[in-house]
Every structure is written in structure tokens, then in C-alpha cells.
N, C-alpha and C positions, 0 to 999 in steps of 0.2 A: 149201699146200694144207688140209693136214691142221689147220691152226691155224684156216681158215675154217670147215671142219666142224664142230670142234669148239666155234667160238662158235656156228655154227647151232644147232647139239645143245642148247647152254646155253640158248641164246632158247627154244629149243622147250621144253626143259624149264621155266622159268620161266613161260612164257605157260601151257603144260598145268595146273602148280601154281595160278597165279592163277586160271583157268579152274575149275577144281575146288574151289578155295576158297571160290570166289563162289556155287556151288552148294551149300555144307554149309548144315543147318539145325540150330538149337539148339534144345533142348526147352523148352519154355516153364517158369516157374517156378512151381512149386507155389502157387495162389491159392487160399485158404480165405476161402471166403464169410462176412463178418461181418454176421449180421443184427442190425439195427438193436434197441436195448432198448427197449421201449414200457412207459412206468410208467401206469399207471391211477391217478387220483387220485380217491378214493372218498368222499363226504361224506352224513351224513344230517341231516334236518331236517323242519319241516314249514312245509306253503305258508302263508305269510300272506297273499298276494294274489296275484290273475291280473289282467293288462291284456290287451285284445284290441286289435291294429291292424289294419283293415279293410284288404284288399289292395287294390293296384291302386292309382290316384290319380283327383283330381277334374279333371286337365286334360284338355284336350279333345284333344289330340294328345301322345302317349308314345313311348318309342323305339322300340317296336316298328313305328309307323307311318313313321319315318323311317327306318329301318334297311329297312323293306320297299319304302319309294318307293325308295330309291336302287338296290337290287338290281334291282326291277323296271324302273327307267330304264334300269339299265346291261343287262340283257338284250333290253329292246325297242329299242336300240339298235344290236343286232346284227342285227337284221331290215331287209331293203330299202335302200333309197337314195334320196338326194335329198329329196322333200317327205314321202314314205311313212315314209323312217328317222326324219325330226321328229316324224309322226304315232305312230310305233310305241313311241318314246321316252317320249313324251308318255303315251301311253296304258298303257304297262308301269308307269311311275311311279305312275300313279293306281291302277292294279290292285294293284301290290305294296304301297302305302301302305295301301288298304282290307284285304288278307290280312294284313299284319303288324298292324295294329291288331285286329283279330278274334283274332289268336293271343295277342297280350298279354292282351286281355280272358279268354281262357278260361284262361290261366295265371296268373290274380289269385289269390291265397289271402290268409286272414285270417294273422297272424300273434299269436304269443301272447308274455307278459313273465312269468314267474312270479318271484314276489320269496319266498324261502325262509329263513325263519329255521333256521340251524343248531345243532346241538348243541352247539358249542363257543362258541355265544353271537354270534358274528357272522351278517349276513346276507348272500344272494349273489342277485343277479337273470340268470337262466337264460333264453333265448329257444329252445332247443332242447328240445322235449316227446316224450318216449318215448311207447310206445303205451299205451294206457288214458286214460280222464278223470280230471283233476286237477280237485280241489274244496278250496275255504281249508280247513284245518285236517288234510289228508291227510298221512300220514307218508310219507315219500320218500326216496329215494337218489338222490344226484347222482354220474353217472360219467362223469369226463372234459366236465362242462358239458352234461348231457343230464340230466334228470330222468325218475325212473321213480316209480312209486307201490309203495309195499312191501304186501306182502300179512299 
């Protein structure tokens, strides 16, 4: 009987140790935040030419109308049942296409491409223009492919 008591006591001790060990938590390793190194490329030059590309396209149907039509059709399909559901789907697709087309037209912007003759002798074409108007012959600074007029 004494041997059985020792075995039960030993098993209880092992079970307790396993249970206590499972609850242990370790301190996390210290993590040092490494910020990315940002290098700025700055060049100077003179504006050689400016080209404008009108915003939007001359196509009768754009991506906004297509996406709006799909979204409107999906929303319209959630309404009603049977013939009413079909009518709601068609009406939602037409309404969504009209709204998508208007949103696309409202967001059309003119784009510019500026050709700059660099002081180093090369030239670069940049499409990102900073604040201020640029004219041919202006002295400019290019920082990370964005043109700024120097004063």
C-alpha cells in the first residue's frame, strides 16, 4: 500500500509540475525599432519644356461607368424578388453607371510633363510638379522626382 501511495504522490507531483510549467511566461526579447533610412535625391536645373496632357479620355464609356454599373447592379439585386428583383437590378446598374460616369468626369485633371536640363548636363522628364507655376527657363530643384521652382 505504501508503494501505491508513493506512485500516486509522484504522479501528482509530475502533473503539478507540468501544469505549473505550462503557465509560465517568458519575457519577450527587446525589440529595437529600426526606422528605414530615407535618402533624398536632390538635383538642380532649368526648365527646358512643359507638355500638358488633358485629363480624362475621349472614350464614351470609362472605367467609372463600368464599376458604377456593376456596383449598382449588385445593390439593386438585393431588393425585391422575382420580376421586381430583375427590374431593380437593371435600374441599379443604369443608375450606378450614370453616377460612376459623373464621378469620373469630376476627377479628370490635366497632367504635366516637365523636361529639365540638369546642371550636370543631362536632362530628366518629371511628371510631379510642386507648388507654384513653372515656366520655361525657370531655375528648379528636383527632390525625389518632384519639381520645385527655386527663388
